[in-house]
N, C-alpha and C positions, 0 to 999 in steps of 0.2 A: 477280251483279255488284254492286260497291260503288256506292252513290249517296248523295248528300246531298240530302235533301228539304227544300226551303224553308230551306236553311242551318240546319237544326234538329238533325239527328243523322246519324252515320255508320251506314249500314244494312248489317248483317251477318246478316240474317235468312234468307239462302238456305240456311244450314246446318241449319235446323230439321229434325229427324228424328223418326220415331215412337218411342214409349216402348219401351225395350229391356228385356226381362225375363229374359235368360239370366244365368248366373253365370260370368263369365270366370275362367280359372285364375289370373289375376294378382291376384285379390282376396285380401287377407291381413289378419290381425289381428296385434297387437303380439306375442302369444305365439308366433306362427308364425315370427318373424324371428330368424335366427341371425346371429352376427357374421360368419361366412364368406359370408353372403348379400350383404353390402354393403361390408365393409372390405377394401381392397386394399393390402397392404403393398408399398412400393416397394423392390425388391431393389437390391443394389449395382450391378448393370448399368444399371438405369434411373437411379439417382442419379449414376453416372459420366457417363452421357449428358447429364444436366441440368447437371452441373458443367462439362463440356467446352463445352456450349452457352453457359452463362453466361460462361465465359472468352472465347469468340468474340464475344459481344455487347459485353463490356467493351473488347476490343481493336479492335472495328470498329463504332463508334457509327453509328446510323441513326435519324433522327427520325421521329415521327408513326406509329409502329407499321407500318412498311412491310414488315417481314420476313414471308415466307410459309413455312408449315410444309413446303411442297413443296420448298423449297430445301435441306432437311436430311434426311438418311437416318433417324436416330433410330429404329432398328429396334426396340429394346426398349421405348421409349415407345409406339410404335405397337401393340405387343403388349398393353400395359396398356390402351390405348384400346379395342382390340377386346374385351377382357374386360369393360371398363366398359360399353361400348355394349350388350353382351349382357344385362347386369344391368338397364340402363335400359329396354331394349325388350322383354325377355322374362322378367325376374326381378322383384325387389321394386320396381324403378323408381327407386332411388336408390343412389348409391355414394359412398364416401369414400376418397380416396387418402391414405395415411399414409407419409411426408409430404414436402413440398417443403423444400429447404434454406434456410429463411426467415432464419436468422441469419447466413448466409454472404455475403450480397450486398446492395447498395443497393436501395432500393425500386424505382427505375426498371428495374433488371435483373430483379427479381422479376416486375414487371408484364409484361415482354417474355417471360419464361419461360412465364407463364400464358397470354399471348396466343398464342404459338406452339403450346403444348400444346393449347389450346382449339380451334384450327383443325382439329385431327385429329378432334374430335367432330363438327363441322359448321361451316357458314359463320357467323362472328360477325356480328351485326346491331346496329344502333343501339339504344341504350337510353334516349335522350332525343330530342326532336324536333330538337334542334340537331345530331344525328348522333354524339354521344359513344358510343363502342363499349365501352370499359372504364369501368365505373361504380363509384364509391366508395360503399360502404354504411357510413355512419358518422353519428353524431348531430351535427348542425350547430347544435343548440340552438334550432331553430325549433319552433313549435307545430304539431302535426299538424292541418292545416286545408286548405281549398281551395287547390290549387296547391302544397302541400307534401307530398311523398311520405313515406309512413311509414318508408321505408328511410333517411330523413335525420332521423329522430327516435329516441327511446328507448322509444316506446310499444309495448304489446303489439300484435302483428299476428296476427289470427285466421287460421285455415287458408285458404289461397288458392293460386291459380296466378298467375304473373307476367304482366303486360301483358294481362289478361283482356279488355280493351276494344279490342285492336288488330284491324285488318282481317285480318292473318295473325299468329296468336299464336306466340311462340317455342316450339320443340320441346323444347329443353333449357335448363336454367339451371345455371350453374357459379358457385361461390363459393370464393374462395381467402382463407383466414383469415390476415391479417397479425397482428392482435391480437384476442383475445376480450375481452369486457367484464370489469370487476372482479367483478360479480355479476349473474346473470341473462343474458338474451339467449340462452336455451336454444332449440335447434332441435328441433322435433318434425315428424314426417312421418306421413302416413296414405295408405292406398290409396283413391283416389276410387272405385274399383270396389266396395270394401267399404262406403263411404259410400252409394253409389248403391243397393246391395243392401239396406242397412238402411232407407233411405228407402222402397224398394219394399215391404218387409215391414211397416213401421210407419206410414208416411205416404204411401200410394199416391196420394191425391188431390193432396197438396202436391207430390209428385214430378212429376206431370203438368204442374203450373204451371211448374216449372223447365225444361221443354222448350219453353216458349213465350217469345217475345221480352220483354226487359226493358231498362231503361236502365242503362248503366254510366258512371260519371264517368270522363272521359279525363284527369283529374289536371292539366289545363291544359297538357298536352304536345301542343301544336298551334299553328299560326299564329294570329295575331290575327284574330278574326272567324270562325274555323272552328267547326264544331259542338262543343259542350262534352261531348256524350255519344255513346255507341255504343248501338245497338239490336241485341240478340243474345240467344240463349237461354243459359241456364246450362249445360245438358247437351245434347249431341248425340253422334252416332256416325259414324265413318268405317269402313265395313265392320264388323269385329268389335272395333274399338278405340274406347275412350271418348275424347271430345273435350270437356273441361270448361273453361268460363270461370268458374272458381270464385273468387268474391270478393263475399261478401254485403255487406261494408262499402262497396265501390264502387257496388253497386246502390243502396243506401240514399242514398249521396251523389249518385248520378245523378239521383234524383228530387228531392232537395233543390236541386241546382244548377239544374234546369229549372223548379222550382216546380210540377211535376206531382204529383198525389196518387197514391200507390201503391195499387193495388187490393187488396182484402182477401185475396184468394187468394195474392197474392205476399207480403204481410206474413206470413201464417201459414206459407208455404213457406220463407221465409228464417229464421223462428224455428225451424222444424222442423230444417232442415239445420244451423243453428248448434248446436242441441242435440245432434244426432247427432255432429257433429264434436268435441263436447266429451267424448264417451264415451272414457274412458281406455283401454279395451280395443282401440280402433281406432288410437290413435297411438303411434308409436315414437319414443323420445327419443334423439337422437344429437347430443350437444354437439359443436360444431365448435371444435377446438383449434388453437392457433398452428401454422401451416405445413400444415394439412390442406386438402384441396381436395374439396369436395362437389359432385356433379352429380346432377340429378334430371330425370325425365321430366315436363315441364311440362303435359302433358295428363292424366296419369293419377295423379299424386301431388300431394297438397296439402301445403303446408308452413306452419309456424307459428313465430313468434318471441315469446318472453316479453319483458315489460318488463325493462329492465336499468338498473343503476347503473354508471357509467363511472369510469375512472381520472381523477384530476385532472391528471396529467402528460400533456400533449398527445401525446408520443411513445408512450404506452402505451394511448391511447384505442382503444376497439373500432373496428376498421377491416377491412373485407373488400373485395376486388376482385370484381366480378361480370361475367360474360359471359352473353349470350343467343345462342342458335344456332337457325337455321332455314334450310332450303334452298329453301323455297317463297317466292314473292313476291319483292319487292325487298329490299335490305339496309337500306332506310330504316326509320324508327321504326315506322310502322304497316304496313309491308310492301306498300304499294300500288305496283303496277307502272305504268309508262308505257304507255298504250294509244294 
């Protein structure tokens, strides 16, 4: 059960589990990944459905993302979603759709296409405490600091899972690329099963510490006066599936925000896992191009973004739309349900 102790932290320690030593079949190295494992080309039947749906949206305006995927048959789009979900849940854990007709329609229509398509993956949930469900990933010019999310800057983002500090972490993350950066902003992905296995082989003591609770910065996405950090383990398991709250940067910030001193075991554990994630044989590079849609399993796949240089023209600046999906908990930002 979630509790707030002395208004100090959001407690998510109930999911702590024993160290897992088996090697799941979903562990992979970069050399194992083939293009057919993750790239899904949209055929003319899918594109025709998207074009017809876009025309309907244009002819029948509706504000505030009120449309539901259940209102539309979209038979061929649903077949693509079934294929993609199989990759996310049983394959390499990430998939790229190639590609949406990004040059054919206004930005608001593109957002609605992504919104309707995304609902077939799972329930969209809030990505900010204010309830925003479609999130703009773009450099706002702010400095990466307390209360400024890395997705609103151009800095390098180390391997992580999204919303690692939530009470109920999103299951899937979707990114629709409106514009890539001028240079950089490269997307890399790694199997967290492989990361876990390498930690077990090379740093077993440090891995044990990652199964114990630690503080994660909540990035100031909460009401005024609420706890600034979450207490949770980095790794846990649900049956035979890995459940990772992977974000060493937010752990370090969590201790800085609270003024607590990080224990030596945690310091060395974070250094070890950062070093493992930097191993080039573990990560697969998949640049996200204009019009492509990337989805990933947010418990089992870590993702990274390199630093980038943007276009000077505001209409060409790096801009992605993001969706989070989960069916557990509430649709609110932290997923906390009313009891």
